[in-house]
C-alpha atoms as a printed R data frame, in Angstrom:
    type eleno elety resid chain resno      x       y       z
1   ATOM     1    CA   MET     A     1 23.828 -26.832   0.563
2   ATOM     2    CA   PRO     A     2 24.358 -28.159   4.056
3   ATOM     3    CA   SER     A     3 25.630 -25.998   6.871
4   ATOM     4    CA   LEU     A     4 29.134 -26.835   7.986
5   ATOM     5    CA   ASP     A     5 30.548 -27.555  11.388
6   ATOM     6    CA   GLY     A     6 33.965 -26.385  10.169
7   ATOM     7    CA   GLU     A     7 37.176 -28.291   9.684
8   ATOM     8    CA   ALA     A     8 39.892 -27.777  12.247
9   ATOM     9    CA   LEU     A     9 42.865 -26.176  10.522
10  ATOM    10    CA   SER     A    10 45.872 -24.378  11.893
11  ATOM    11    CA   ILE     A    11 47.088 -20.907  11.112
12  ATOM    12    CA   THR     A    12 50.347 -19.223  11.973
13  ATOM    13    CA   LYS     A    13 50.015 -15.825  13.607
14  ATOM    14    CA   GLY     A    14 52.984 -14.030  15.109
15  ATOM    15    CA   GLY     A    15 55.038 -17.221  15.075
16  ATOM    16    CA   ARG     A    16 52.412 -19.102  17.105
17  ATOM    17    CA   ARG     A    17 50.110 -21.727  15.684
18  ATOM    18    CA   ARG     A    18 46.461 -21.728  16.633
19  ATOM    19    CA   LYS     A    19 43.440 -23.671  15.511
20  ATOM    20    CA   VAL     A    20 41.245 -22.039  12.937
21  ATOM    21    CA   ASP     A    21 38.083 -23.431  11.441
22  ATOM    22    CA   ASP     A    22 35.744 -22.537   8.605
23  ATOM    23    CA   LEU     A    23 33.788 -20.180  10.852
24  ATOM    24    CA   THR     A    24 36.931 -18.182  11.588
25  ATOM    25    CA   LEU     A    25 37.748 -17.966   7.895
26  ATOM    26    CA   MET     A    26 34.209 -16.856   7.055
27  ATOM    27    CA   ARG     A    27 34.409 -14.218   9.789
28  ATOM    28    CA   LEU     A    28 37.576 -12.901   8.127
29  ATOM    29    CA   ALA     A    29 35.677 -12.725   4.836
30  ATOM    30    CA   LEU     A    30 32.814 -10.924   6.614
31  ATOM    31    CA   ASP     A    31 35.344  -8.394   7.946
32  ATOM    32    CA   GLN     A    32 36.333  -7.756   4.345
33  ATOM    33    CA   ALA     A    33 32.657  -7.381   3.413
34  ATOM    34    CA   ARG     A    34 32.251  -4.751   6.134
35  ATOM    35    CA   ALA     A    35 35.262  -2.898   4.720
36  ATOM    36    CA   ALA     A    36 33.597  -2.963   1.294
37  ATOM    37    CA   ALA     A    37 30.392  -1.493   2.740
38  ATOM    38    CA   ALA     A    38 32.372   1.234   4.512
39  ATOM    39    CA   ALA     A    39 33.901   2.121   1.129
40  ATOM    40    CA   GLY     A    40 30.453   2.283  -0.496
41  ATOM    41    CA   GLU     A    41 30.894  -1.028  -2.315
42  ATOM    42    CA   ALA     A    42 28.558  -4.038  -2.202
43  ATOM    43    CA   PRO     A    43 29.533  -5.871   1.012
44  ATOM    44    CA   ILE     A    44 31.204  -8.978  -0.314
45  ATOM    45    CA   GLY     A    45 34.496 -10.279   1.033
46  ATOM    46    CA   ALA     A    46 36.841 -13.110   0.170
47  ATOM    47    CA   VAL     A    47 39.795 -14.917   1.751
48  ATOM    48    CA   VAL     A    48 42.221 -17.387   0.180
49  ATOM    49    CA   PHE     A    49 43.563 -19.913   2.675
50  ATOM    50    CA   ASP     A    50 46.233 -22.595   2.388
51  ATOM    51    CA   PRO     A    51 45.219 -25.540   4.586
52  ATOM    52    CA   ALA     A    52 48.648 -27.128   4.119
53  ATOM    53    CA   THR     A    53 50.498 -24.236   5.759
54  ATOM    54    CA   GLY     A    54 47.662 -22.721   7.787
55  ATOM    55    CA   GLU     A    55 48.285 -19.357   6.147
56  ATOM    56    CA   VAL     A    56 45.796 -16.816   4.889
57  ATOM    57    CA   ILE     A    57 47.343 -16.098   1.502
58  ATOM    58    CA   ALA     A    58 45.157 -13.148   0.490
59  ATOM    59    CA   SER     A    59 41.965 -11.319   1.316
60  ATOM    60    CA   ALA     A    60 39.946  -8.726  -0.564
61  ATOM    61    CA   HIS     A    61 36.573  -7.066  -0.855
62  ATOM    62    CA   ASN     A    62 34.445  -5.836  -3.707
63  ATOM    63    CA   ALA     A    63 35.912  -2.706  -5.306
64  ATOM    64    CA   PRO     A    64 34.478  -2.194  -8.821
65  ATOM    65    CA   ILE     A    65 33.394   1.365  -8.018
66  ATOM    66    CA   GLY     A    66 36.618   2.451  -6.337
67  ATOM    67    CA   LEU     A    67 38.838   0.791  -8.932
68  ATOM    68    CA   CYS     A    68 36.592   1.675 -11.902
69  ATOM    69    CA   ASP     A    69 36.871  -1.977 -12.859
70  ATOM    70    CA   PRO     A    70 33.836  -4.189 -13.505
71  ATOM    71    CA   THR     A    71 35.952  -7.280 -12.767
72  ATOM    72    CA   ALA     A    72 37.007  -6.079  -9.291
73  ATOM    73    CA   HIS     A    73 34.827  -8.547  -7.427
74  ATOM    74    CA   ALA     A    74 36.130  -9.778  -4.076
75  ATOM    75    CA   GLU     A    75 36.893 -13.248  -5.450
76  ATOM    76    CA   VAL     A    76 38.839 -11.971  -8.463
77  ATOM    77    CA   LEU     A    77 40.885  -9.530  -6.371
78  ATOM    78    CA   ALA     A    78 41.667 -12.219  -3.782
79  ATOM    79    CA   LEU     A    79 42.643 -14.713  -6.507
80  ATOM    80    CA   ARG     A    80 44.904 -12.124  -8.170
81  ATOM    81    CA   ALA     A    81 46.632 -11.329  -4.876
82  ATOM    82    CA   ALA     A    82 47.033 -15.013  -4.019
83  ATOM    83    CA   ALA     A    83 48.458 -15.837  -7.450
84  ATOM    84    CA   ALA     A    84 50.944 -12.969  -7.155
85  ATOM    85    CA   LYS     A    85 52.014 -14.103  -3.683
86  ATOM    86    CA   MET     A    86 52.295 -17.753  -4.720
87  ATOM    87    CA   GLY     A    87 54.050 -16.916  -8.005
88  ATOM    88    CA   ASN     A    88 51.611 -19.131  -9.881
89  ATOM    89    CA   TYR     A    89 48.138 -18.622 -11.322
90  ATOM    90    CA   ARG     A    90 47.240 -22.189 -10.390
91  ATOM    91    CA   LEU     A    91 46.023 -22.179  -6.814
92  ATOM    92    CA   THR     A    92 45.367 -25.902  -6.534
93  ATOM    93    CA   ASP     A    93 44.600 -27.182  -3.031
94  ATOM    94    CA   LEU     A    94 43.845 -23.687  -1.693
95  ATOM    95    CA   THR     A    95 40.493 -22.750  -0.177
96  ATOM    96    CA   LEU     A    96 38.537 -19.692  -1.288
97  ATOM    97    CA   VAL     A    97 36.072 -18.406   1.289
98  ATOM    98    CA   VAL     A    98 33.552 -15.825   0.062
99  ATOM    99    CA   THR     A    99 30.512 -14.283   1.704
100 ATOM   100    CA   LEU     A   100 28.223 -14.635  -1.332
101 ATOM   101    CA   GLU     A   101 27.760 -17.356  -3.934
102 ATOM   102    CA   PRO     A   102 30.061 -16.413  -6.839
103 ATOM   103    CA   CYS     A   103 28.691 -15.038 -10.111
104 ATOM   104    CA   ALA     A   104 29.504 -16.624 -13.492
105 ATOM   105    CA   MET     A   105 32.607 -14.458 -13.988
106 ATOM   106    CA   CYS     A   106 33.993 -15.364 -10.575
107 ATOM   107    CA   ALA     A   107 33.096 -19.051 -10.954
108 ATOM   108    CA   GLY     A   108 35.043 -19.042 -14.219
109 ATOM   109    CA   ALA     A   109 38.028 -17.424 -12.501
110 ATOM   110    CA   ILE     A   110 37.823 -19.973  -9.672
111 ATOM   111    CA   SER     A   111 37.871 -22.780 -12.217
112 ATOM   112    CA   HIS     A   112 40.815 -21.279 -14.131
113 ATOM   113    CA   ALA     A   113 42.729 -20.790 -10.864
114 ATOM   114    CA   ARG     A   114 42.043 -24.436  -9.996
115 ATOM   115    CA   ILE     A   115 40.946 -23.628  -6.461
116 ATOM   116    CA   GLY     A   116 40.653 -26.863  -4.489
117 ATOM   117    CA   ARG     A   117 37.746 -25.853  -2.283
118 ATOM   118    CA   LEU     A   118 35.139 -23.108  -2.408
119 ATOM   119    CA   LEU     A   119 33.253 -22.174   0.735
120 ATOM   120    CA   PHE     A   120 30.565 -19.504   0.438
121 ATOM   121    CA   GLY     A   121 28.049 -17.851   2.731
122 ATOM   122    CA   ALA     A   122 24.733 -16.735   1.257
123 ATOM   123    CA   GLU     A   123 23.251 -18.174  -1.885
124 ATOM   124    CA   ASP     A   124 22.500 -15.665  -4.656
125 ATOM   125    CA   PRO     A   125 19.406 -16.813  -6.570
126 ATOM   126    CA   LYS     A   126 19.559 -13.757  -8.838
127 ATOM   127    CA   GLY     A   127 23.248 -13.572  -9.756
128 ATOM   128    CA   GLY     A   128 24.907 -16.693  -8.398
129 ATOM   129    CA   ALA     A   129 26.329 -19.290 -10.740
130 ATOM   130    CA   VAL     A   130 27.460 -22.122  -8.464
131 ATOM   131    CA   VAL     A   131 24.289 -23.583  -6.949
132 ATOM   132    CA   SER     A   132 21.959 -21.081  -8.644
133 ATOM   133    CA   GLY     A   133 21.607 -19.867 -12.221
134 ATOM   134    CA   ALA     A   134 24.196 -21.132 -14.689
135 ATOM   135    CA   ARG     A   135 25.785 -23.631 -12.264
136 ATOM   136    CA   VAL     A   136 29.146 -23.157 -13.964
137 ATOM   137    CA   PHE     A   137 30.883 -26.092 -12.259
138 ATOM   138    CA   ASP     A   138 28.165 -28.473 -13.474
139 ATOM   139    CA   GLN     A   139 28.719 -27.594 -17.134
140 ATOM   140    CA   PRO     A   140 30.458 -30.234 -19.272
141 ATOM   141    CA   THR     A   141 32.814 -27.536 -20.600
142 ATOM   142    CA   CYS     A   142 34.069 -26.660 -17.111
143 ATOM   143    CA   HIS     A   143 37.642 -27.958 -16.960
144 ATOM   144    CA   TRP     A   144 38.156 -27.720 -13.173
145 ATOM   145    CA   ARG     A   145 35.624 -28.184 -10.408
146 ATOM   146    CA   PRO     A   146 36.436 -27.261  -6.823
147 ATOM   147    CA   ARG     A   147 34.823 -28.971  -3.894
148 ATOM   148    CA   VAL     A   148 31.903 -26.652  -3.063
149 ATOM   149    CA   GLU     A   149 30.358 -26.080   0.345
150 ATOM   150    CA   GLY     A   150 27.902 -23.338   1.137
151 ATOM   151    CA   ARG     A   151 25.554 -21.620   3.545
152 ATOM   152    CA   LEU     A   152 28.137 -20.994   6.255
153 ATOM   153    CA   LEU     A   153 27.023 -17.879   8.173
154 ATOM   154    CA   ALA     A   154 24.590 -17.374   5.307
155 ATOM   155    CA   ASP     A   155 22.098 -15.392   7.370
156 ATOM   156    CA   GLU     A   156 24.747 -12.911   8.470
157 ATOM   157    CA   SER     A   157 26.078 -12.520   4.921
158 ATOM   158    CA   ALA     A   158 22.590 -12.071   3.463
159 ATOM   159    CA   ALA     A   159 21.561  -9.580   6.169
160 ATOM   160    CA   MET     A   160 24.624  -7.462   5.480
161 ATOM   161    CA   LEU     A   161 23.748  -7.311   1.779
162 ATOM   162    CA   ARG     A   162 20.053  -6.629   2.444
163 ATOM   163    CA   ASP     A   163 20.825  -3.825   4.875
164 ATOM   164    CA   PHE     A   164 23.376  -2.264   2.517
165 ATOM   165    CA   PHE     A   165 21.010  -2.153  -0.461
166 ATOM   166    CA   LYS     A   166 18.032  -1.115   1.657
167 ATOM   167    CA   ALA     A   167 20.036   1.903   2.908
168 ATOM   168    CA   ARG     A   168 21.032   2.806  -0.664
169 ATOM   169    CA   ARG     A   169 17.395   2.774  -1.840
170 ATOM   170    CA   ARG     A   170 16.239   5.242   0.827
171 ATOM   171    CA   PRO     A   171 15.333   8.649  -0.609
């Protein structure tokens, strides 16, 4: 996946509009990943953004341990919150930004939500299912395929994960 320069988008904050690009959105997702790590969860964060309005619709971090829910991945929690806010499970034309390549479960949820664009940080050769592994969006049975772009701030995302799991393996 190519690195991205970032699209110029606008976001409303406190009644003022300011430019925001993909890097800013990924940094928001990385903030969520840091919150996950602080809670003892795998440091993965996600943000749902509406490029039409410039609004961050939802953000979330991994929470399967805290919620006792194996489906509580950052992407799923962010999609749930966005759907609730939008009043519709179809999130067409929205952008999902996530720090790690989604797994098969999350890729399926992204497809069902009809996300318009997926932007992820680090690739996940072991558990990813977008550009690695099952490549869910490439399957003929996949009914919705978002535009996929990856490797934005990938080194930072990967380092956060490496450091988190390295610290957990220490005796």
